N, CA, C and O of each residue as an XYZ file, in Angstrom:
360
protein
N      38.430    -33.666    -69.283
C      39.558    -33.463    -68.377
C      40.074    -34.779    -67.791
O      41.093    -34.795    -67.101
N      39.378    -35.868    -68.062
C      39.800    -37.152    -67.521
C      41.194    -37.545    -68.006
O      41.949    -38.199    -67.287
N      41.526    -37.141    -69.230
C      42.843    -37.468    -69.784
C      43.963    -36.861    -68.945
O      45.080    -37.377    -68.928
N      43.666    -35.781    -68.261
C      44.708    -35.064    -67.516
C      44.663    -35.326    -66.017
O      45.238    -34.570    -65.234
N      43.980    -36.393    -65.617
C      43.835    -36.680    -64.182
C      45.188    -36.831    -63.482
O      45.365    -36.316    -62.379
N      46.136    -37.521    -64.097
C      47.464    -37.698    -63.486
C      48.173    -36.357    -63.342
O      48.858    -36.127    -62.346
N      48.017    -35.465    -64.328
C      48.576    -34.121    -64.225
C      47.934    -33.365    -63.052
O      48.619    -32.656    -62.315
N      46.628    -33.520    -62.889
C      45.927    -32.826    -61.807
C      46.425    -33.291    -60.444
O      46.622    -32.474    -59.544
N      46.627    -34.578    -60.287
C      47.136    -35.119    -59.025
C      48.528    -34.543    -58.742
O      48.803    -34.105    -57.626
N      49.397    -34.545    -59.746
C      50.750    -34.005    -59.587
C      50.703    -32.519    -59.259
O      51.463    -32.046    -58.414
N      49.814    -31.778    -59.922
C      49.702    -30.330    -59.678
C      49.274    -30.054    -58.245
O      49.830    -29.169    -57.594
N      48.306    -30.791    -57.751
C      47.851    -30.591    -56.358
C      48.958    -30.911    -55.364
O      49.129    -30.205    -54.370
N      49.714    -31.980    -55.633
C      50.852    -32.311    -54.767
C      51.923    -31.231    -54.848
O      52.678    -31.031    -53.896
N      51.994    -30.526    -55.993
C      52.951    -29.446    -56.181
C      52.473    -28.109    -55.633
O      53.159    -27.098    -55.789
N      51.304    -28.086    -54.991
C      50.810    -26.872    -54.361
C      49.860    -26.037    -55.191
O      49.605    -24.882    -54.851
N      49.318    -26.598    -56.288
C      48.389    -25.855    -57.133
C      46.942    -26.149    -56.754
O      46.612    -27.261    -56.340
N      46.093    -25.155    -56.897
C      44.662    -25.296    -56.639
C      43.898    -24.872    -57.890
O      44.361    -24.022    -58.651
N      42.721    -25.472    -58.099
C      41.921    -25.175    -59.283
C      41.348    -23.768    -59.215
O      40.885    -23.318    -58.167
N      41.386    -23.085    -60.348
C      40.855    -21.729    -60.436
C      39.622    -21.706    -61.343
O      38.567    -21.212    -60.942
N      39.749    -22.234    -62.557
C      38.661    -22.117    -63.522
C      38.783    -23.171    -64.608
O      39.884    -23.531    -65.023
N      37.630    -23.663    -65.065
C      37.594    -24.570    -66.209
C      36.839    -23.864    -67.322
O      35.816    -23.227    -67.073
N      37.335    -23.972    -68.549
C      36.655    -23.291    -69.650
C      35.325    -23.976    -69.936
O      35.097    -25.115    -69.530
N      34.460    -23.270    -70.634
C      33.104    -23.725    -70.894
C      33.026    -25.085    -71.567
O      32.198    -25.916    -71.196
N      33.883    -25.315    -72.552
C      33.818    -26.584    -73.272
C      34.597    -27.699    -72.590
O      34.599    -28.834    -73.066
N      35.260    -27.388    -71.480
C      35.944    -28.403    -70.691
C      37.275    -28.873    -71.235
O      37.768    -29.915    -70.802
N      37.878    -28.149    -72.169
C      39.161    -28.589    -72.721
C      40.353    -27.989    -72.005
O      41.470    -28.489    -72.139
N      40.133    -26.915    -71.239
C      41.232    -26.246    -70.545
C      40.867    -26.049    -69.080
O      39.748    -25.655    -68.751
N      41.822    -26.328    -68.213
C      41.648    -26.123    -66.781
C      42.784    -25.241    -66.293
O      43.952    -25.532    -66.554
N      42.453    -24.162    -65.585
C      43.454    -23.260    -65.029
C      43.604    -23.513    -63.546
O      42.618    -23.689    -62.831
N      44.859    -23.532    -63.082
C      45.166    -23.665    -61.665
C      46.165    -22.577    -61.299
O      46.792    -21.981    -62.175
N      46.308    -22.323    -60.015
C      47.330    -21.392    -59.559
C      47.971    -21.971    -58.312
O      47.363    -22.758    -57.587
N      49.199    -21.572    -58.078
C      49.921    -22.027    -56.899
C      49.256    -21.386    -55.684
O      48.966    -20.190    -55.695
N      49.017    -22.165    -54.652
C      48.335    -21.666    -53.457
C      49.155    -20.572    -52.778
O      48.600    -19.590    -52.284
N      50.469    -20.742    -52.754
C      51.353    -19.759    -52.109
C      52.118    -18.977    -53.176
O      52.521    -19.549    -54.189
N      52.319    -17.683    -52.960
C      53.079    -16.902    -53.941
C      54.571    -17.238    -53.895
O      55.079    -17.713    -52.879
N      55.261    -16.985    -55.004
C      56.714    -17.152    -55.045
C      57.353    -16.133    -54.113
O      56.908    -14.988    -54.038
N      58.381    -16.544    -53.412
C      59.053    -15.660    -52.453
C      59.704    -14.460    -53.125
O      59.640    -13.349    -52.598
N      60.325    -14.664    -54.270
C      61.070    -13.587    -54.917
C      60.207    -12.534    -55.591
O      60.621    -11.381    -55.701
N      59.003    -12.909    -56.048
C      58.179    -11.972    -56.811
C      56.827    -11.686    -56.172
O      56.128    -10.762    -56.589
N      56.458    -12.457    -55.178
C      55.149    -12.335    -54.507
C      53.976    -12.546    -55.466
O      52.874    -12.059    -55.214
N      54.206    -13.269    -56.561
C      53.132    -13.602    -57.501
C      52.883    -15.103    -57.460
O      53.749    -15.877    -57.053
N      51.701    -15.501    -57.881
C      51.328    -16.916    -57.906
C      51.613    -17.500    -59.283
O      51.238    -16.917    -60.301
N      52.274    -18.648    -59.312
C      52.444    -19.348    -60.578
C      51.071    -19.777    -61.078
O      50.179    -20.051    -60.275
N      50.894    -19.836    -62.382
C      49.658    -20.294    -63.008
C      49.964    -21.529    -63.838
O      51.074    -21.700    -64.342
N      48.960    -22.384    -63.971
C      49.116    -23.600    -64.756
C      47.896    -23.766    -65.644
O      46.760    -23.616    -65.193
N      48.138    -24.078    -66.908
C      47.068    -24.344    -67.861
C      47.177    -25.798    -68.309
O      48.190    -26.211    -68.873
N      46.119    -26.568    -68.048
C      46.055    -27.952    -68.504
C      45.163    -27.990    -69.734
O      44.014    -27.550    -69.690
N      45.692    -28.513    -70.824
C      44.984    -28.516    -72.100
C      44.738    -29.956    -72.545
O      45.679    -30.672    -72.886
N      43.473    -30.381    -72.541
C      43.166    -31.766    -72.926
C      43.253    -31.979    -74.431
O      43.348    -33.122    -74.877
N      43.224    -30.917    -75.224
C      43.355    -31.055    -76.672
C      44.777    -31.463    -77.044
O      44.973    -32.300    -77.925
N      45.771    -30.874    -76.376
C      47.169    -31.187    -76.674
C      47.784    -32.156    -75.667
O      48.938    -32.556    -75.817
N      47.013    -32.537    -74.634
C      47.520    -33.396    -73.561
C      48.811    -32.835    -72.974
O      49.800    -33.549    -72.805
N      48.778    -31.547    -72.671
C      49.963    -30.899    -72.129
C      49.575    -29.950    -71.001
O      48.411    -29.586    -70.833
N      50.580    -29.567    -70.243
C      50.431    -28.620    -69.146
C      51.494    -27.545    -69.338
O      52.652    -27.856    -69.614
N      51.108    -26.294    -69.193
C      52.063    -25.197    -69.254
C      52.000    -24.429    -67.947
O      50.923    -24.041    -67.493
N      53.172    -24.211    -67.342
C      53.270    -23.441    -66.109
C      53.828    -22.069    -66.466
O      54.798    -21.951    -67.214
N      53.195    -21.033    -65.916
C      53.614    -19.649    -66.141
C      54.012    -19.039    -64.802
O      53.367    -19.279    -63.781
N      55.098    -18.239    -64.818
C      55.523    -17.546    -63.609
C      56.234    -16.260    -63.992
O      56.671    -16.089    -65.130
N      56.342    -15.363    -63.030
C      57.041    -14.111    -63.270
C      58.446    -14.238    -62.691
O      58.615    -14.630    -61.536
N      59.453    -13.905    -63.496
C      60.829    -13.995    -62.997
C      61.175    -12.715    -62.232
O      60.396    -11.761    -62.224
N      62.330    -12.700    -61.599
C      62.712    -11.544    -60.789
C      62.885    -10.281    -61.621
O      62.886     -9.181    -61.070
N      63.030    -10.415    -62.927
C      63.135     -9.261    -63.810
C      61.775     -8.697    -64.205
O      61.695     -7.699    -64.922
N      60.700     -9.344    -63.734
C      59.357     -8.866    -64.029
C      58.780     -9.374    -65.330
O      57.731     -8.899    -65.766
N      59.449    -10.338    -65.965
C      58.944    -10.901    -67.220
C      58.307    -12.264    -66.965
O      58.689    -12.983    -66.041
N      57.335    -12.602    -67.796
C      56.656    -13.887    -67.669
C      57.474    -14.963    -68.366
O      57.884    -14.807    -69.516
N      57.705    -16.060    -67.646
C      58.367    -17.242    -68.197
C      57.346    -18.372    -68.231
O      56.331    -18.322    -67.536
N      57.617    -19.382    -69.034
C      56.718    -20.534    -69.078
C      57.497    -21.792    -69.437
O      58.581    -21.737    -70.019
N      56.912    -22.917    -69.073
C      57.492    -24.211    -69.414
C      56.333    -25.166    -69.665
O      55.392    -25.229    -68.875
N      56.403    -25.906    -70.765
C      55.352    -26.852    -71.137
C      55.818    -28.272    -70.874
O      56.965    -28.631    -71.140
N      54.895    -29.079    -70.340
C      55.179    -30.474    -70.009
C      54.200    -31.369    -70.750
O      53.003    -31.087    -70.807
N      54.721    -32.446    -71.314
C      53.872    -33.384    -72.043
C      53.752    -34.724    -71.324
O      52.997    -35.594    -71.759
N      54.495    -34.899    -70.222
C      54.318    -36.101    -69.405
C      54.425    -35.745    -67.925
O      55.120    -34.806    -67.537
N      53.725    -36.515    -67.127
C      53.608    -36.241    -65.689
C      54.948    -36.355    -64.979
O      55.248    -35.550    -64.097
N      55.746    -37.327    -65.344
C      57.029    -37.540    -64.681
C      57.924    -36.308    -64.782
O      58.564    -35.923    -63.803
N      57.971    -35.702    -65.940
C      58.796    -34.504    -66.128
C      58.278    -33.360    -65.271
O      59.073    -32.609    -64.706
N      56.965    -33.210    -65.161
C      56.378    -32.174    -64.301
C      56.752    -32.432    -62.844
O      57.143    -31.505    -62.134
N      56.637    -33.667    -62.396
C      56.986    -34.014    -61.014
C      58.460    -33.736    -60.738
O      58.803    -33.248    -59.661
N      59.330    -34.038    -61.690
C      60.759    -33.759    -61.519
C      61.013    -32.261    -61.418
O      61.877    -31.825    -60.657
N      60.268    -31.475    -62.179
C      60.424    -30.023    -62.157
C      59.990    -29.453    -60.806
O      60.561    -28.473    -60.328
N      58.966    -30.078    -60.187
C      58.499    -29.652    -58.859
C      59.500    -29.992    -57.755
O      59.546    -29.312    -56.730
N      60.297    -31.035    -57.957
C      61.203    -31.518    -56.913
C      62.181    -30.419    -56.499
O      62.688    -29.679    -57.343
N      62.443    -30.319    -55.184
C      63.406    -29.297    -54.731
C      64.786    -29.550    -55.316
O      65.209    -30.693    -55.485
N      65.467    -28.476    -55.617
C      66.817    -28.566    -56.174
C      67.813    -28.183    -55.086
O      67.583    -27.235    -54.336
N      68.901    -28.905    -55.002
C      69.910    -28.545    -54.005
C      70.533    -27.189    -54.331
O      70.763    -26.860    -55.495
N      70.796    -26.422    -53.299
C      71.429    -25.114    -53.475
C      72.935    -25.318    -53.481
O      73.489    -25.925    -52.564
N      73.595    -24.814    -54.510
C      75.053    -24.936    -54.600
C      75.686    -24.007    -53.580
O      75.326    -22.834    -53.477
N      76.621    -24.540    -52.838
C      77.291    -23.715    -51.843
C      78.589    -23.178    -52.424
O      79.263    -23.844    -53.211
N      78.920    -21.976    -52.025
C      80.146    -21.344    -52.477
C      81.290    -21.912    -51.654
O      81.146    -22.132    -50.451
N      82.423    -22.150    -52.299
C      83.586    -22.759    -51.617
C      83.932    -22.081    -50.310
O      83.799    -20.866    -50.164
N      84.383    -22.896    -49.355
C      84.721    -22.376    -48.011
C      86.160    -21.976    -47.940
O      86.623    -21.519    -46.895
């Protein structure tokens, strides 16, 4: 899991906590500490040292599971960054 240390730091800053590591140590599961407001479910994250990637899973408002895979820490950090809400014309 040492290869994914930078991902782990970014995940913790993004509100994720460790849940489980697989027996052989190639996969680490985390979950978001707080549930999503719209679905009341916790996002899950799988860190895979074999592929050097992280996949985040979440439930959308339609009740379906969505996912996004990241292969570099910077892209994950950008995805965590708050997005401005577009305002409707006045």
